C-alpha positions in Angstrom: -26.1 28.2 3.6 -25.4 29.6 7.0 -22.2 28.1 8.5 -22.1 28.4 12.3 -19.7 31.0 13.7 -17.9 31.2 17.0 -20.4 33.9 18.0 -23.3 31.4 17.5 -21.5 28.9 19.7 -20.8 31.5 22.4 -24.5 32.5 22.4 -25.4 28.8 22.8 -23.0 28.6 25.8 -25.0 31.3 27.5 -28.2 29.4 27.0 -26.7 26.2 28.3 -25.3 27.6 31.5 -26.7 25.6 34.4 -28.0 22.9 32.1 -25.1 21.2 30.3 -22.2 20.1 32.5 -18.8 21.7 31.8 -17.1 18.3 31.6 -13.5 18.1 32.7 -10.4 17.1 30.7 -9.0 13.9 32.3 -5.3 13.2 31.8 -4.8 9.5 30.9 -1.4 8.6 32.4 -1.7 4.9 31.5 -0.9 5.6 27.9 2.2 7.2 26.3 2.2 10.9 25.4 0.0 13.8 26.6 -3.5 12.5 26.2 -6.8 13.7 27.8 -10.3 12.5 27.4 -13.4 14.8 27.7 -16.2 12.6 29.3 -19.4 13.8 27.8 -20.8 10.6 29.4 -21.1 12.8 32.5 -23.9 14.9 31.1 -27.4 14.5 32.7 -28.6 12.3 29.8 -25.2 10.5 29.5 -24.1 12.1 26.2 -23.1 15.4 24.5 -26.5 15.6 22.7 -28.0 17.6 25.5 -26.0 20.6 24.2 -27.5 20.8 20.8 -31.0 19.7 21.7 -31.4 22.2 24.6 -29.9 25.1 22.5 -32.3 24.4 19.6 -35.4 24.3 21.8 -34.2 27.4 23.7 -33.9 29.2 20.4 -37.5 28.5 19.4 -40.2 31.1 19.7 -42.7 30.7 22.6 -45.4 29.7 20.1 -43.2 27.0 18.6 -42.3 25.6 22.0 -45.9 25.6 23.1 -46.9 23.4 20.1 -44.3 20.8 21.2 -41.4 19.2 19.5 -40.6 16.0 17.6 -37.2 14.3 16.9 -35.8 11.2 15.4 -32.8 9.5 16.9 -30.8 6.3 17.5 -31.0 7.0 21.2 -28.9 9.8 22.7 -30.5 12.7 20.8 -33.8 11.1 21.8 -33.0 11.4 25.4 -31.6 14.9 25.0 -34.8 16.2 23.4 -36.9 14.5 25.9 -34.9 16.0 28.8 -34.9 19.5 27.3 -38.6 19.3 26.6 -39.2 18.4 30.2 -37.1 21.3 31.4 -39.2 23.7 29.3 -42.5 21.9 30.2 -43.5 21.0 26.7 -44.6 17.9 24.8 -42.0 15.8 23.0 -42.6 12.9 20.6 -39.5 10.8 19.7 -39.1 8.4 16.8 -36.5 5.8 17.3 -35.3 2.8 15.2 -36.7 -0.5 16.3 -33.1 -1.7 16.8 -32.3 1.0 19.3 -30.8 -0.4 22.6 -33.6 -0.8 25.1 -31.6 1.2 27.7 -31.9 4.3 25.5 -35.6 3.7 24.7 -36.6 3.3 28.3 -34.5 6.3 29.4 -36.2 8.5 26.8 -39.6 7.4 28.2 -38.5 8.2 31.7 -37.8 11.8 30.7 -41.5 12.0 29.8 -41.5 11.7 26.0 -43.9 9.8 23.8 -41.8 7.2 21.9 -42.6 5.7 18.5 -40.5 2.8 17.3 -40.1 2.3 13.5 -37.8 0.4 11.1 -34.5 2.2 11.0 -34.9 3.4 7.4 -38.2 5.1 8.3 -37.2 7.1 11.3 -36.8 10.5 9.6 -39.9 10.2 7.4 -42.0 9.2 10.4 -40.8 12.2 12.4 -41.6 14.5 9.5 -45.1 13.1 9.1 -45.7 13.6 12.8 -44.5 17.2 12.7 -47.0 17.9 9.9 -49.9 16.0 11.4 -49.6 17.4 14.9 -48.0 20.8 14.3 -44.8 19.9 16.2 -41.5 21.5 15.6 -38.8 19.1 14.4 -35.5 19.2 16.3 -33.1 17.3 14.0 -30.2 15.4 15.5 -27.5 17.3 13.6 -28.8 19.1 10.5 -29.6 22.5 12.0 -27.4 25.5 12.9 -28.7 25.8 16.5 -28.0 22.1 17.1 -24.5 22.5 15.7 -23.9 25.6 17.7 -24.9 23.8 20.9 -22.6 20.9 20.2 -19.8 23.4 19.6 -19.8 24.4 23.3 -17.8 21.3 24.0 -15.1 22.7 21.8 -15.2 26.0 23.7 -14.6 24.1 27.0 -11.6 22.3 25.5 -10.1 25.6 24.4 -10.7 27.1 27.8 -9.3 24.2 29.8 -6.3 23.4 27.5 -5.5 26.5 25.3 -2.4 24.9 23.9 -4.1 21.7 22.7 -2.5 20.4 19.5 -4.9 17.7 18.4 -8.6 17.2 19.0 -10.4 13.9 18.2 -14.1 13.9 17.8 -16.5 11.2 16.6 -18.4 11.7 13.3 -21.8 10.4 12.3 -24.2 13.0 11.0 -21.5 15.5 11.6 -23.1 18.1 13.8 -20.8 17.4 16.8 -17.6 17.5 14.8 -18.9 20.6 12.9 -19.5 22.5 16.1 -16.4 21.4 18.0 -14.2 21.9 15.0 -15.6 25.5 14.5 -14.9 26.3 18.1 -11.4 24.9 18.1 -10.4 26.5 14.9 -11.6 29.9 16.2 -10.0 29.6 19.7 -7.0 27.4 19.1 -6.1 28.1 15.4 -2.9 26.0 15.5 -4.7 22.9 16.7 -5.6 20.0 14.3 -9.1 18.5 14.4 -9.7 14.9 13.3 -13.0 13.2 12.9 -13.1 9.5 13.9 -15.6 7.0 12.6 -16.0 3.2 12.4 -14.7 1.5 9.3 -18.1 -0.1 8.9 -19.7 3.4 8.7 -16.9 5.3 7.0 -19.1 7.4 4.7 -17.6 10.7 5.9 -14.0 9.6 5.1 -15.3 8.5 1.6 -17.1 11.7 1.1 -14.2 14.0 2.0 -11.9 12.0 -0.2 -14.4 12.3 -3.1 -15.1 16.0 -2.4 -18.9 15.3 -2.3 -21.3 13.3 -0.2 -21.0 9.6 -0.9 -24.1 7.8 0.2 -23.7 4.5 2.1 -26.8 2.4 2.4 -28.2 2.4 5.9 -27.9 -1.4 5.9 -24.1 -1.0 5.6 -23.9 1.7 8.2 -26.0 -0.3 10.7 -23.3 -3.0 10.8 -21.2 -1.2 13.3 -21.5 -1.8 17.1 -21.3 2.0 17.5 -25.1 2.5 17.2 -24.8 6.3 17.7 -22.6 6.6 14.6 -24.8 5.2 11.9 -26.1 8.5 10.4 -24.4 10.3 7.5 -23.6 14.0 7.0 -26.1 16.4 5.5 -25.2 19.1 3.0 -25.0 21.6 6.0 -22.7 19.5 8.2 -20.6 18.3 5.2 -19.9 22.0 4.4 -18.7 22.5 8.0 -16.6 19.3 8.0 -14.8 20.3 4.8 -13.9 23.5 6.5 -12.8 22.4 9.9 -11.5 18.8 9.7 -7.8 18.2 9.1 -8.5 14.5 8.4 -10.6 11.4 9.3 -9.4 8.3 11.1 -11.3 5.1 10.8 -11.3 2.4 13.5 -12.2 -1.2 13.5 -14.9 -2.9 15.6 -12.3 -4.7 17.6 -10.5 -1.5 18.3 -13.7 0.1 19.5 -14.4 -2.9 21.8 -10.8 -2.8 23.1 -11.2 0.9 23.9 -14.4 0.3 25.8 -12.5 -2.2 28.0 -9.4 0.0 28.4 -11.4 3.1 29.4 -13.3 1.0 32.0 -10.3 -0.7 33.5 -7.7 2.0 33.2 -9.6 5.2 32.9 -12.5 4.3 35.3 -15.0 5.4 32.7 -18.1 3.6 31.5 -18.3 4.3 27.7 -20.6 3.2 25.0 -19.1 2.0 21.7 -19.8 5.3 20.0 -18.2 7.1 22.8 -15.1 5.0 22.6 -14.5 5.6 19.0 -12.5 8.9 19.2 -10.2 7.6 22.0 -9.7 4.4 19.9 -8.0 6.6 17.2 -5.3 7.6 19.8 -4.9 4.2 21.3 -4.7 2.3 17.9 -3.7 4.9 15.3 -1.3 7.3 17.0 1.1 7.0 14.0 -1.6 8.6 11.8 -2.0 11.7 14.1 0.2 14.8 14.5 0.9 14.0 18.2 1.4 16.5 20.9 -1.2 17.5 23.5 -4.3 15.5 22.4 -7.9 15.5 23.5 -10.4 12.8 22.5 -14.1 13.4 23.3 -15.9 10.5 24.9 -19.3 11.3 23.4 -21.5 9.1 25.6 -21.8 6.4 28.1 -25.2 4.9 27.5 -24.3 1.3 27.1 -26.6 -1.7 27.7 -25.4 -3.5 30.8 -25.4 -6.8 29.0 -23.2 -5.5 26.3 -20.9 -3.9 28.8 -20.5 -7.2 30.7 -19.8 -8.9 27.4 -17.1 -6.4 26.4 -15.5 -6.5 29.8 -15.4 -10.3 30.0 
């Protein structure tokens, strides 16, 4: 099993130059302590996923790209693959669960992709079938070294902008983002602690790390959380990375996620989707479980349905 290295991440950073935004660290003076957020919601597709998707497609051979790509996603990876495919001028077919927020589905179509909606438990199998039928190359949402390396470029930016960072908080779902960011931080800021953050209703990573092996939660359980981007579970590849780079996992409640969406909108002037609010929620509601010091939380995305945002802000 190939674990991603800092060299892989630096190579990805070169490919992403001019495509992914080097998002800033924004100091949040309205909360105690030294706390910054990194708003990946400012990426062209509104989430960090552009990093891994673009890097994976850039790493393909010309022949593989010409045949087109397929992906399965709850929404943000869908948009990222669609966007990257458009940049390369190739075909993209995206399989999304039929419970995906309409905002994300329509955005994926606007980037020019063909979208297939299926029951949530069938999204991966449907994408694999399409890959075989049409000769498309699968770009998975997290279970691939090139995807992990691309996501890790966010960690490189944190290390560059705040070299003396002490704690980094990153959301965990399939684990590709946390794997990449954790690998970059451990290489560039070896004294920093990296914590994964996930919803209590989808806390399979916390359970898996405690057990020392992957603990499968039914998709019906993971689908309960409002954080629709955090309903996947780690693969063997990402779990191997997470065991190596995470210093712990914090779980947050649905009410804590909702409260953080509101707080970031009112106090931080940031529009954040529930998945994106999960890592900051760990600092706002569980600071006593963290090491403290200079802390960065990644806001992973801001693609929230307007009706949900209005409801949460009410």
